[in-house]
PLY file of the C-alpha trace (Angstrom):
ply
format ascii 1.0
element vertex 294
property float x
property float y
property float z
element edge 293
property int vertex1
property int vertex2
end_header
19.51 -12.64 9.95
17.70 -10.29 7.53
18.53 -6.93 8.28
15.68 -5.12 6.90
11.70 -6.49 6.55
9.39 -4.68 4.28
5.97 -5.38 5.20
2.88 -4.32 3.52
-0.31 -3.68 5.10
-3.43 -4.31 3.37
-3.84 -7.81 3.20
-0.66 -8.52 4.66
0.28 -7.09 8.50
-3.52 -5.75 8.95
-6.15 -8.44 8.87
-9.72 -8.04 7.28
-10.67 -5.93 10.06
-8.09 -3.41 9.32
-6.35 -4.39 12.54
-2.51 -5.54 13.62
-3.24 -8.47 16.08
-1.33 -8.41 19.32
0.75 -11.59 18.22
1.88 -9.63 15.06
3.09 -6.40 17.04
4.90 -8.43 20.06
6.92 -10.25 17.07
7.60 -7.42 15.21
8.85 -5.69 18.66
11.29 -8.94 19.06
12.53 -8.71 15.96
13.95 -5.34 16.20
15.24 -6.12 19.46
17.48 -8.59 17.48
18.96 -5.70 15.43
16.41 -6.05 12.60
14.60 -2.69 11.11
11.02 -3.34 10.37
9.66 -0.95 8.09
5.97 -0.79 6.61
5.67 -0.20 2.75
2.26 0.41 1.59
0.36 2.12 -1.06
-1.70 4.28 1.73
-1.04 8.19 2.12
1.83 9.09 5.01
-0.52 10.25 7.93
-2.91 6.88 7.39
0.64 4.99 7.87
2.61 7.01 10.63
-0.47 6.19 13.09
0.01 2.05 12.70
3.92 2.66 12.37
3.63 4.12 16.24
0.93 0.90 16.82
3.76 -1.71 15.89
6.91 0.58 17.48
8.28 1.31 13.87
10.38 4.12 14.76
12.80 4.56 11.61
11.14 5.09 8.41
8.17 3.64 6.12
7.36 3.77 2.32
3.98 5.55 1.26
2.30 5.54 -2.09
3.62 2.52 -3.50
7.76 4.01 -3.55
6.56 7.45 -4.09
7.70 8.73 -0.47
10.07 7.55 2.22
9.18 9.37 5.15
11.81 9.26 8.59
9.73 8.98 11.96
12.90 10.24 13.77
13.30 13.17 11.94
9.51 13.48 11.06
10.36 14.40 7.35
10.07 13.04 3.64
13.49 12.20 2.72
12.59 10.55 -1.06
9.95 11.59 -3.08
9.16 10.79 -6.72
5.44 12.15 -6.87
3.05 12.97 -9.62
3.04 16.45 -11.47
-0.37 18.11 -10.96
-0.18 18.52 -14.79
-0.31 14.45 -15.15
-2.94 14.03 -12.36
-5.29 16.36 -14.36
-4.57 14.50 -17.51
-5.35 11.62 -16.28
-8.68 12.84 -14.28
-10.05 13.87 -17.51
-9.58 10.69 -19.42
-11.45 9.28 -16.20
-14.41 12.02 -16.38
-14.63 11.49 -19.86
-15.05 7.63 -19.60
-17.03 7.82 -16.39
-15.26 5.66 -14.13
-14.68 5.81 -10.67
-10.82 7.42 -9.62
-9.28 8.55 -6.41
-6.24 10.87 -6.19
-4.04 10.12 -3.05
-1.81 12.61 -1.42
0.65 12.81 1.16
-1.66 13.20 3.74
-5.51 12.04 2.67
-7.73 10.54 -0.24
-9.75 12.48 -2.42
-12.73 10.43 -3.69
-15.85 11.79 -5.48
-18.00 8.89 -3.94
-17.66 6.27 -1.17
-17.34 3.44 -3.85
-14.76 0.64 -3.73
-11.57 0.67 -1.74
-12.76 4.33 -0.37
-15.83 2.71 1.30
-13.29 -0.21 2.80
-11.27 2.49 4.39
-14.24 4.78 5.50
-16.16 1.51 7.21
-12.30 1.03 8.64
-12.45 4.37 9.91
-15.86 3.91 11.98
-13.74 1.26 14.21
-11.06 3.45 14.55
-10.17 6.74 17.34
-9.93 10.09 15.01
-6.09 10.05 15.13
-5.68 6.27 13.51
-8.51 7.29 10.72
-7.13 7.49 6.94
-8.18 10.89 5.84
-11.38 10.71 3.14
-12.12 14.27 1.28
-15.04 13.92 -1.20
-14.99 16.35 -3.76
-17.57 17.20 -6.04
-15.67 18.73 -9.02
-12.29 17.18 -8.78
-10.35 18.14 -11.92
-10.73 22.16 -10.43
-10.41 21.11 -7.05
-6.69 19.69 -7.86
-6.36 22.66 -10.44
-6.48 25.02 -7.54
-4.83 22.92 -5.04
-1.44 23.92 -3.86
1.69 22.44 -2.34
0.04 18.98 -2.47
2.27 15.92 -3.42
0.27 13.30 -5.37
1.46 10.14 -4.93
-0.93 7.80 -6.90
-4.64 7.73 -8.69
-6.72 4.51 -8.30
-9.25 3.19 -11.01
-11.84 1.53 -10.44
-14.89 -0.60 -11.83
-17.53 -3.70 -11.55
-17.13 -4.18 -15.51
-14.05 -5.49 -17.00
-15.16 -4.62 -20.35
-14.82 -0.72 -19.28
-12.09 -1.39 -16.94
-9.79 -2.52 -19.59
-10.99 -0.09 -21.97
-9.91 2.96 -19.82
-6.49 0.88 -19.09
-5.65 0.76 -22.73
-5.91 4.59 -22.81
-4.03 4.83 -20.22
-1.25 3.08 -21.10
-0.81 5.78 -24.19
-0.03 8.31 -21.39
3.81 9.07 -21.06
5.78 9.00 -17.85
3.36 7.02 -15.73
3.45 3.32 -14.66
0.07 1.41 -14.54
-0.01 -1.28 -12.44
-0.62 -4.68 -13.82
-3.67 -6.27 -12.35
-6.15 -8.86 -14.15
-7.82 -9.82 -11.08
-10.99 -8.35 -8.99
-10.17 -7.26 -5.64
-12.22 -8.61 -2.96
-12.92 -6.72 0.52
-14.38 -7.36 3.43
-16.39 -5.25 5.20
-18.01 -5.39 8.72
-21.26 -3.46 9.44
-22.55 -4.38 12.86
-22.86 -7.89 13.13
-22.74 -8.83 9.54
-19.95 -9.01 6.56
-20.30 -8.52 3.16
-17.53 -8.43 0.66
-17.20 -5.88 -2.65
-15.23 -6.73 -5.84
-13.77 -4.91 -8.45
-11.12 -4.45 -10.88
-8.39 -1.99 -10.21
-5.40 -0.15 -11.31
-2.80 2.10 -9.55
-1.05 4.92 -11.29
2.36 6.49 -10.33
4.83 8.19 -11.71
7.26 6.38 -14.00
9.55 3.80 -12.79
7.83 4.60 -9.20
7.13 0.82 -7.10
7.98 -0.27 -3.54
11.38 -1.94 -4.68
12.94 1.13 -6.04
11.95 2.93 -2.68
13.66 0.03 -0.71
16.74 0.23 -2.95
17.36 3.75 -2.14
16.68 3.12 1.18
19.16 0.24 1.90
21.91 2.06 -0.11
21.59 4.56 2.52
21.50 2.34 5.52
24.67 0.20 3.67
22.24 -2.82 3.77
22.40 -5.29 0.50
19.41 -6.64 -1.16
20.34 -10.12 0.05
19.80 -9.10 3.51
15.94 -7.96 2.45
12.80 -9.77 3.58
9.64 -8.27 1.60
5.87 -9.65 2.65
3.19 -8.89 0.22
-0.09 -10.55 -1.03
-0.31 -8.25 -4.41
0.30 -6.76 -7.47
1.80 -3.98 -5.82
4.23 -6.34 -4.22
5.45 -8.06 -6.68
8.33 -6.45 -8.03
10.04 -6.01 -3.78
8.94 -9.80 -3.65
11.15 -10.77 -6.64
14.02 -8.95 -5.68
14.07 -8.99 -1.82
16.68 -11.92 -0.58
13.75 -13.35 0.43
10.09 -12.73 -1.04
7.68 -13.65 1.12
3.55 -14.01 -0.26
0.55 -14.33 1.96
-1.39 -17.32 1.11
-4.20 -15.47 -0.09
-2.05 -13.46 -2.31
-2.55 -13.14 -6.06
-1.69 -15.99 -8.21
1.24 -14.02 -9.97
2.72 -13.08 -6.44
2.38 -16.47 -5.31
4.17 -17.54 -8.68
7.22 -15.58 -7.47
7.54 -15.76 -3.83
10.14 -17.84 -2.53
8.16 -18.60 0.43
4.47 -18.61 1.38
2.89 -17.65 4.90
-0.22 -17.97 6.26
-2.84 -15.31 5.24
-3.46 -12.26 6.79
-6.17 -13.52 9.25
-3.87 -16.22 10.70
-0.64 -13.88 11.44
1.10 -14.92 8.40
3.69 -11.98 9.03
4.05 -12.99 12.82
4.32 -16.85 11.80
7.35 -16.16 8.91
9.37 -13.96 10.93
9.11 -16.51 13.98
10.53 -18.92 11.51
13.62 -16.84 10.56
14.44 -15.01 13.70
15.46 -16.85 17.07
14.01 -16.78 20.57
10.30 -15.69 19.33
7.90 -17.99 21.27
4.29 -17.76 22.26
0 1
1 2
2 3
3 4
4 5
5 6
6 7
7 8
8 9
9 10
10 11
11 12
12 13
13 14
14 15
15 16
16 17
17 18
18 19
19 20
20 21
21 22
22 23
23 24
24 25
25 26
26 27
27 28
28 29
29 30
30 31
31 32
32 33
33 34
34 35
35 36
36 37
37 38
38 39
39 40
40 41
41 42
42 43
43 44
44 45
45 46
46 47
47 48
48 49
49 50
50 51
51 52
52 53
53 54
54 55
55 56
56 57
57 58
58 59
59 60
60 61
61 62
62 63
63 64
64 65
65 66
66 67
67 68
68 69
69 70
70 71
71 72
72 73
73 74
74 75
75 76
76 77
77 78
78 79
79 80
80 81
81 82
82 83
83 84
84 85
85 86
86 87
87 88
88 89
89 90
90 91
91 92
92 93
93 94
94 95
95 96
96 97
97 98
98 99
99 100
100 101
101 102
102 103
103 104
104 105
105 106
106 107
107 108
108 109
109 110
110 111
111 112
112 113
113 114
114 115
115 116
116 117
117 118
118 119
119 120
120 121
121 122
122 123
123 124
124 125
125 126
126 127
127 128
128 129
129 130
130 131
131 132
132 133
133 134
134 135
135 136
136 137
137 138
138 139
139 140
140 141
141 142
142 143
143 144
144 145
145 146
146 147
147 148
148 149
149 150
150 151
151 152
152 153
153 154
154 155
155 156
156 157
157 158
158 159
159 160
160 161
161 162
162 163
163 164
164 165
165 166
166 167
167 168
168 169
169 170
170 171
171 172
172 173
173 174
174 175
175 176
176 177
177 178
178 179
179 180
180 181
181 182
182 183
183 184
184 185
185 186
186 187
187 188
188 189
189 190
190 191
191 192
192 193
193 194
194 195
195 196
196 197
197 198
198 199
199 200
200 201
201 202
202 203
203 204
204 205
205 206
206 207
207 208
208 209
209 210
210 211
211 212
212 213
213 214
214 215
215 216
216 217
217 218
218 219
219 220
220 221
221 222
222 223
223 224
224 225
225 226
226 227
227 228
228 229
229 230
230 231
231 232
232 233
233 234
234 235
235 236
236 237
237 238
238 239
239 240
240 241
241 242
242 243
243 244
244 245
245 246
246 247
247 248
248 249
249 250
250 251
251 252
252 253
253 254
254 255
255 256
256 257
257 258
258 259
259 260
260 261
261 262
262 263
263 264
264 265
265 266
266 267
267 268
268 269
269 270
270 271
271 272
272 273
273 274
274 275
275 276
276 277
277 278
278 279
279 280
280 281
281 282
282 283
283 284
284 285
285 286
286 287
287 288
288 289
289 290
290 291
291 292
292 293
């Protein structure tokens, strides 16, 4: 039996409507009753993850900001932190501003954005369906450089960079790779999100990357956690769908990709489960843990 299960949120545990289904919640509860720990491993800020962790009754830990932070739910505190310095964030903001490319800054509590575009637009639309306590906090800031420069006591988890033009996107990636002490997530495909507005659905597509502190990823955070808990890597199951899940899927005892995962994630996964709209997380857990029937 796998002793720890690390599960991504967007495109994995959450369906296209940003919800955790009843079957997935019930399956996770039954897995934890068998003694395994189920943790969320997401790129989202702390406050956005915390409410979902409560919803699935995951009471121990979760990973935020793609591995920048591990949060202890019981102690209500951060136990592991590898965040970006303010100086490095400002350096990247300057490059983005000079090249007129869209970007967002993730702190431990909120997403800072200049406009509701791309991934932030998806979170905004998702928020419209949620009660206040469960919303992802989005703060629209006009002058990001000055705002960050004057902001005190904030933890900077990551920066996301988005554009619809592959040419513009690739140009900024080349410049970012020259910046020292950061990790630039390798993403070669377009992100596609489904947004529901009333009775209609429409898709948004864009190229994106995520910038974090050097050597920060979900697997490094998992390694810290399993050492603390006395769990071997062979006893870890990791489930995800995107480039920021690749390292944990590669290194876990069982790496699981969602059916709609990006090609480079599907290639390295030990198993492929159903998609996030077909309870793929629940189905893979039901396969490996006993006495879970519906």
